[in-house]
Structures are given as structure tokens and as C-alpha cells.
C-alpha positions in Angstrom: -3.7 24.9 -39.4 -2.3 23.2 -36.4 1.1 22.9 -38.2 1.3 26.6 -38.9 1.0 27.5 -35.2 3.7 24.9 -34.3 5.9 26.3 -37.0 5.3 29.8 -35.7 6.3 28.8 -32.2 9.4 27.1 -33.4 10.4 30.2 -35.5 9.8 32.5 -32.5 11.9 30.3 -30.3 14.8 30.3 -32.8 14.6 34.1 -33.0 14.8 34.4 -29.3 17.7 32.0 -29.1 19.6 33.9 -31.9 19.2 37.2 -30.1 20.6 35.8 -26.9 23.6 34.3 -28.7 24.2 37.7 -30.4 24.1 39.5 -27.1 26.6 37.1 -25.6 29.0 37.6 -28.5 28.7 41.4 -28.3 29.5 41.2 -24.6 32.5 39.0 -25.3 33.8 41.4 -28.0 33.4 44.4 -25.7 35.4 42.5 -23.0 38.2 41.6 -25.4 38.4 45.2 -26.7 38.8 46.6 -23.2 41.4 44.0 -22.3 43.5 44.9 -25.4 43.0 48.7 -24.7 44.1 48.3 -21.1 47.2 46.3 -22.0 48.2 48.9 -24.7 47.7 51.8 -22.4 49.8 50.1 -19.7 52.7 49.7 -22.1 52.4 53.3 -23.3 52.2 54.4 -19.7 55.6 52.7 -18.9 57.2 54.3 -21.9 55.9 57.8 -21.0 57.2 57.4 -17.4 60.7 56.9 -18.9 60.4 60.1 -20.9 59.3 62.4 -18.1 61.2 65.7 -18.1 62.5 65.1 -21.7 61.6 67.1 -24.8 59.8 65.0 -27.4 57.9 65.3 -30.7 54.4 64.3 -29.8 51.7 63.4 -32.3 48.2 63.0 -30.9 44.6 63.0 -32.3 41.9 65.5 -31.4 38.7 63.7 -30.5 36.5 66.5 -31.9 37.6 66.4 -35.5 39.9 63.4 -35.5 42.8 65.5 -36.8 46.4 64.8 -35.8 48.4 67.5 -33.9 52.2 67.5 -34.1 54.0 69.5 -31.4 57.4 69.6 -29.7 56.6 69.2 -26.0 58.2 68.6 -22.6 56.5 65.8 -20.8 55.8 66.8 -17.2 54.1 63.7 -15.8 52.0 60.7 -16.8 49.9 58.1 -15.2 47.8 55.2 -16.5 45.3 57.3 -18.3 46.6 60.8 -18.9 49.8 62.6 -20.0 50.6 66.2 -18.9 53.0 68.2 -21.1 54.0 71.8 -22.0 54.4 73.2 -25.4 55.1 76.7 -26.9 52.5 78.2 -29.2 53.0 80.7 -32.1 52.9 83.7 -29.7 55.9 82.1 -27.6 53.5 81.4 -24.7 54.0 78.2 -22.8 50.9 76.1 -22.7 50.2 73.1 -20.4 47.9 70.5 -21.7 46.5 67.2 -20.4 45.4 64.5 -22.9 44.4 60.9 -22.7 47.1 58.3 -23.5 44.7 56.6 -25.9 44.9 59.7 -28.2 48.7 59.6 -28.5 49.8 58.3 -31.9 53.6 58.7 -31.8 56.3 60.0 -29.5 59.8 60.7 -30.6 62.5 61.8 -28.1 64.6 64.8 -29.3 
């Protein structure tokens, strides 16, 4: 009977150790994902700064339904997180939109 209680304590200790290791690995993965995202957004930001005032074909994803939107737009301004552009809808009305740089899939200068 004494051996079962010792075995139970050892098993409990191993479970606690395993949980702490998993938490540490999750934290490290989250850190690396943020590091990669920031570096990618920085590169995209520099590209967009060079395209300000130009007309481009812009493909971006919609966060609500994950569909891609393809528009011809004039880029007004951009910073590290957002891009502001104007486009013309089906009624020939000029619409100004602001989207996150993370949602941009492709930009092609016209």
C-alpha cells in the first residue's frame, strides 16, 4: 500500500512538471509568432510607403467571412499597422477605407 501512495505522488509530480513545460513552450511559440508578424508588417509598411499616391490593384481579406476582396485603389497613406485607400464602387461613388496591413494579400501597381 505504501508503494501505491509513493507512485501516486511521483505521477502527480510528473503531471505538474509536464504542464509547466507545455506552458513555457506555448509562451515561446506566441513570442516567435509575434516576432515574425512584426517583421513582416514592417516590410509591408515600407513597400506601402513607396506606393503612396499611386493607383494599385489591392487584394485583401475580410476578417468576418475570410473572403478576398479585389479592388483598384489609390493608396492615400500608410503606417506600421494600417493602410488608408480610396476606391470607386459600382455607383461611381468614391469610398475611403482603412484596413490593417495584416489583411493585405497582394498589391500590384498599375
